[in-house]
C-alpha positions in Angstrom: -56.4 11.2 28.4 -54.8 8.4 27.0 -52.6 8.4 23.7 -51.5 5.3 21.7 -49.6 6.0 19.3 -49.5 3.4 15.9 -47.2 3.6 12.4 -49.5 2.7 9.6 -47.5 2.3 6.4 -47.0 5.6 5.7 -49.3 7.5 8.7 -48.5 7.8 11.8 -51.6 7.5 13.7 -52.0 9.1 16.9 -55.8 8.1 18.9 -57.1 9.6 21.3 -59.3 9.0 24.3 -61.2 10.7 27.1 -60.7 14.7 27.6 -58.9 16.6 25.7 -58.9 19.6 27.7 -56.9 22.1 29.5 -55.2 19.8 31.6 -54.0 17.0 29.2 -52.9 19.2 26.1 -49.5 18.5 27.3 -48.9 15.1 26.5 -50.8 15.6 23.0 -48.9 18.2 22.2 -45.4 15.9 22.7 -46.8 13.1 21.4 -47.4 15.2 18.1 -43.9 16.5 18.3 -42.3 13.4 18.1 -44.6 12.3 15.2 -43.8 15.9 13.5 -41.0 14.8 11.2 -43.4 12.1 9.7 -44.8 13.1 6.4 -48.2 12.5 7.6 -50.0 12.1 10.4 -53.1 11.3 11.6 -54.8 11.9 14.8 -58.0 9.8 15.6 -60.9 11.3 17.4 -63.0 8.0 18.2 -62.7 7.7 21.9 -62.8 11.6 22.7 -65.3 12.0 25.4 -64.7 15.8 25.9 -62.7 18.9 24.1 -62.7 22.8 25.5 -60.9 25.5 23.7 -57.4 24.5 25.2 -58.0 21.5 23.3 -59.4 22.9 19.8 -56.1 25.1 20.1 -53.3 22.7 20.2 -55.3 20.7 17.1 -55.1 24.6 15.4 -51.4 24.6 16.4 -51.2 21.4 15.3 -52.7 22.1 12.1 -50.6 25.6 11.4 -47.2 23.4 12.2 -47.9 21.0 9.3 -49.0 24.2 6.8 -46.7 24.8 4.1 -43.9 21.8 4.4 -45.5 19.6 2.2 -46.9 17.3 5.4 -50.1 16.6 6.4 -52.4 16.0 9.3 -55.5 14.1 9.2 -58.2 14.6 12.1 -60.3 11.3 11.8 -62.9 9.8 14.0 -65.0 12.3 15.1 -68.5 11.7 17.0 -69.9 15.4 16.3 -67.9 16.7 19.4 
């Protein structure tokens, strides 16, 4: 799992590549927590190869963390995973 973090105007973009699986959700969660105070976070899946239930759970928890805060999360670049 490789995670790139880029700042684009008012959005922090986390680009994930490799596999978002049980063994790699920790670094993804940590990268998100570093950006959690930003008003808009985009998580880009364009280079993601595989995702398992643990990966889906961390994405769901990120979405739930943003709910009701006035902050947004955008999921982009899916390839029909």
